[in-house]
C-alpha positions as CSV (number, residue, x, y, z in Angstrom):
1,M,80.2,123.6,125.6
2,I,78.8,120.2,124.9
3,T,77.7,119.9,128.5
4,L,75.9,123.2,128.3
5,F,74.0,122.1,125.1
6,R,73.1,118.9,126.8
7,R,71.6,120.7,129.8
8,L,69.7,123.1,127.7
9,R,68.3,120.3,125.6
10,Q,67.2,118.5,128.7
11,R,65.5,121.6,130.1
12,L,63.5,122.0,126.9
13,I,62.5,118.4,127.0
14,D,61.4,118.6,130.7
15,S,59.4,121.9,130.0
16,G,57.3,120.1,127.4
17,N,57.6,123.1,125.0
18,I,57.8,121.3,121.7
19,T,58.1,124.4,119.6
20,K,61.1,125.7,121.5
21,Y,62.7,122.3,121.4
22,L,62.3,122.0,117.7
23,L,63.8,125.4,117.2
24,Y,66.7,124.4,119.4
25,A,67.2,121.1,117.6
26,T,67.2,122.9,114.3
27,G,69.8,125.3,115.5
28,E,72.0,122.6,116.8
29,I,71.8,120.7,113.5
30,L,72.7,123.9,111.7
31,L,75.7,124.4,114.0
32,V,76.9,120.9,113.4
33,M,76.5,121.3,109.6
34,I,78.4,124.6,109.7
35,G,81.2,122.9,111.7
36,I,81.4,120.1,109.2
37,L,81.5,122.5,106.3
38,L,84.3,124.5,108.0
39,A,86.3,121.4,108.7
40,L,85.9,120.3,105.1
41,Q,86.9,123.7,103.8
42,V,90.0,123.7,106.0
43,N,90.9,120.2,104.9
44,N,90.4,121.3,101.2
45,W,92.7,124.3,101.8
46,N,95.3,122.1,103.4
47,E,95.1,119.5,100.6
48,E,95.3,122.3,97.9
49,R,98.3,123.8,99.6
50,K,100.0,120.4,99.8
51,N,99.3,119.7,96.1
52,N,100.6,123.1,95.1
53,N,103.8,122.5,97.0
54,A,104.1,119.1,95.4
55,V,103.6,120.6,91.9
56,E,106.2,123.3,92.6
57,N,108.8,120.6,93.7
58,Y,108.0,118.4,90.7
59,T,108.3,121.3,88.4
60,R,111.7,122.2,89.7
61,S,112.8,118.6,89.5
62,L,111.5,118.3,85.9
63,I,113.4,121.4,84.9
64,S,116.6,120.0,86.4
65,D,116.1,116.7,84.6
66,L,115.3,118.2,81.2
67,S,118.1,120.8,81.4
68,T,120.6,117.9,82.0
69,D,119.1,116.0,79.0
70,S,119.1,119.1,76.7
71,T,122.8,119.7,77.4
72,G,123.7,116.1,76.9
73,I,121.8,115.8,73.7
74,A,123.4,118.9,72.3
75,E,126.9,117.7,73.1
76,T,126.2,114.2,71.7
77,V,124.7,115.5,68.5
78,K,127.7,117.8,68.1
79,I,130.1,114.8,68.3
80,M,128.0,112.7,65.9
81,E,127.9,115.5,63.4
82,S,131.6,116.0,63.6
83,E,132.3,112.3,63.0
84,T,129.7,112.3,60.2
85,D,131.8,115.1,58.5
86,L,134.9,112.9,59.0
87,F,133.2,110.0,57.3
88,K,132.4,112.3,54.3
89,E,136.1,113.1,54.2
90,F,137.0,109.4,54.2
91,Q,134.5,108.8,51.4
92,I,136.2,111.5,49.2
93,R,139.6,110.1,49.8
94,L,138.6,106.4,49.3
95,T,136.8,107.1,46.1
96,A,139.5,109.4,44.6
97,P,141.3,108.1,41.5
98,T,144.5,108.0,43.5
99,A,143.1,105.9,46.3
100,T,145.0,102.7,47.1
101,I,144.8,99.9,49.7
102,D,147.4,101.9,51.7
103,T,144.9,104.8,51.8
104,L,142.4,102.5,53.5
105,Y,144.9,101.0,55.9
106,R,146.0,104.5,57.0
107,I,142.4,105.5,57.6
108,F,141.7,102.3,59.5
109,E,144.8,102.3,61.6
110,E,145.1,106.0,62.4
111,E,141.8,107.8,61.8
112,F,138.7,105.7,61.9
113,P,136.9,105.9,65.3
114,V,135.9,102.3,66.0
115,L,134.1,103.2,69.2
116,T,130.8,105.0,69.0
117,T,129.3,108.0,70.8
118,A,125.8,107.6,72.1
119,L,123.6,109.2,74.7
120,G,122.9,107.0,77.7
121,P,119.6,106.8,79.7
122,F,117.6,110.0,80.0
123,S,117.1,111.8,83.3
124,D,113.6,110.4,83.8
125,N,113.5,109.9,87.6
126,T,110.9,112.6,88.2
127,F,108.7,111.4,85.4
128,N,108.9,107.8,86.8
129,V,107.9,109.0,90.3
130,L,105.0,111.0,88.8
131,T,103.6,108.0,86.9
132,S,104.2,105.4,89.7
133,T,102.5,107.6,92.4
134,G,99.8,108.9,90.1
135,D,100.9,112.5,91.0
136,I,101.1,113.2,87.3
137,G,97.4,113.9,87.7
138,L,98.3,117.1,89.6
139,F,99.4,118.7,86.4
140,P,97.0,119.9,83.7
141,D,96.2,117.4,80.9
142,S,98.0,119.5,78.4
143,L,101.2,119.3,80.4
144,S,101.0,115.6,81.3
145,N,100.3,114.8,77.6
146,R,103.6,116.5,76.7
147,L,105.4,114.5,79.4
148,F,104.1,111.3,78.0
149,S,104.9,112.4,74.4
150,L,108.5,113.2,75.4
151,N,108.8,109.8,77.1
152,R,107.6,108.1,73.8
153,V,110.2,109.8,71.6
154,Q,112.9,109.0,74.2
155,E,111.9,105.4,74.1
156,D,111.9,105.4,70.3
157,Y,115.4,106.8,70.3
158,L,116.7,104.2,72.7
159,E,115.1,101.4,70.7
160,N,116.5,102.6,67.4
161,K,119.9,103.2,69.0
162,F,120.0,99.7,70.3
163,N,119.1,98.2,66.9
164,S,121.5,100.3,64.9
165,W,124.3,99.8,67.4
166,E,123.8,96.1,67.4
167,N,124.1,96.1,63.6
168,F,127.4,98.1,63.9
169,R,128.7,95.9,66.7
170,G,128.0,92.8,64.7
171,G,130.0,94.3,61.8
172,V,132.9,95.2,64.1
173,M,133.0,91.7,65.6
174,N,133.0,90.1,62.2
175,L,135.9,92.4,61.1
176,A,137.8,91.6,64.4
177,Y,137.3,87.8,63.8
178,N,139.1,88.1,60.4
179,F,141.5,91.1,60.9
180,P,143.3,92.5,64.0
181,L,142.0,95.9,65.2
182,P,144.4,98.8,65.9
183,Q,143.0,99.1,69.4
184,S,144.5,98.7,72.9
185,F,142.0,95.9,73.6
186,S,143.1,93.9,70.6
187,M,145.7,91.1,71.4
188,I,147.6,91.8,68.1
189,N,147.4,95.5,67.4
190,G,150.8,96.2,65.9
191,G,154.1,94.6,64.7
192,P,154.8,92.1,61.9
193,L,152.0,89.7,62.9
194,Y,149.5,92.6,62.7
195,E,150.8,93.7,59.3
196,R,150.8,90.1,58.0
197,T,147.2,89.3,59.1
198,L,145.8,92.7,58.1
199,K,147.1,92.3,54.5
200,L,146.3,88.6,54.2
201,N,143.1,89.2,52.2
202,E,142.9,92.8,50.9
203,D,139.7,92.4,49.0
204,E,137.9,90.9,51.9
205,F,139.2,93.6,54.2
206,I,137.9,96.3,51.8
207,V,134.4,94.8,51.8
208,Q,134.3,94.3,55.6
209,F,135.6,97.8,56.4
210,N,133.1,99.3,54.1
211,S,130.3,97.4,55.8
212,V,131.5,98.6,59.3
213,A,131.8,102.2,58.1
214,L,128.2,102.1,56.6
215,A,126.9,100.6,59.8
216,K,128.5,103.3,61.9
217,Q,127.2,106.1,59.7
218,N,123.8,104.6,60.1
219,V,124.2,104.7,63.9
220,Y,124.9,108.4,63.7
221,R,122.4,109.3,61.0
222,Q,119.6,107.6,63.0
223,G,120.9,109.0,66.2
224,I,121.1,112.6,65.1
225,R,117.6,112.4,63.6
226,D,116.0,110.9,66.7
227,L,117.9,113.1,69.2
228,Q,116.8,116.2,67.3
229,I,113.2,115.1,67.7
230,V,113.8,114.4,71.4
231,N,115.5,117.7,72.0
232,E,112.6,119.6,70.3
233,H,110.2,118.0,72.7
234,T,112.6,118.5,75.6
235,N,113.1,122.3,74.9
236,D,109.4,122.9,74.3
237,L,108.5,121.4,77.7
238,L,111.4,123.2,79.4
239,R,110.0,126.6,78.2
240,I,106.6,125.7,79.5
241,L,107.9,124.5,82.9
242,R,110.1,127.5,83.3
243,D,107.2,129.9,82.6
244,I,105.2,128.0,85.2
245,N,108.0,128.1,87.7
246,S,108.6,131.9,87.2
247,S,104.9,132.7,87.7
248,E,104.6,130.9,91.0
């Protein structure tokens, strides 16, 4: 085809017919332009199809991540609320007119949960890929803004959890330095030495136990509040993504 055009062009030049040559040249330029436009259009179609496929895959991955987080948050909050109710029961018993030091020892040795429940890292792999590759720009601004907003409240929860947990951990360590803990990891967790050391300074034990109990309640109070905010953002975004996924 190129050889044919070249021969035709040469004939027109040899004939000296400028008008016909100009018409031919104009037609050739138009054909080239049409070819370029068609190539660009095909490239745009391919790029759009590729982006649409990427958005579909990202959407499914985000739904999977957020579903995992939503389930984990619900389970964690349920445990925290259950232990919060337990603390309220301890408070009633320890402030009752009949409460004694033995009441506190019984709670400490048999009922008080020294270990804490907390949600670990969130399932943010897809979000991290979106931001690191710049593919988050494939989503509408309204959706990407929701993703960034969710990430911010997740980070707020993790920061607050670390601070409140560190306060609680410090209280437990202080208690453990002065009194044996009824835990498997404690060197002295039973027997006559345990009883002797635990009851060596009852007033100090009361104060330190109260401090630890307050710190743990704060861990859960802060955690429940923050996780409820995170879950609200998570479930809102889940509804939007599921609607998008079902319409594709």
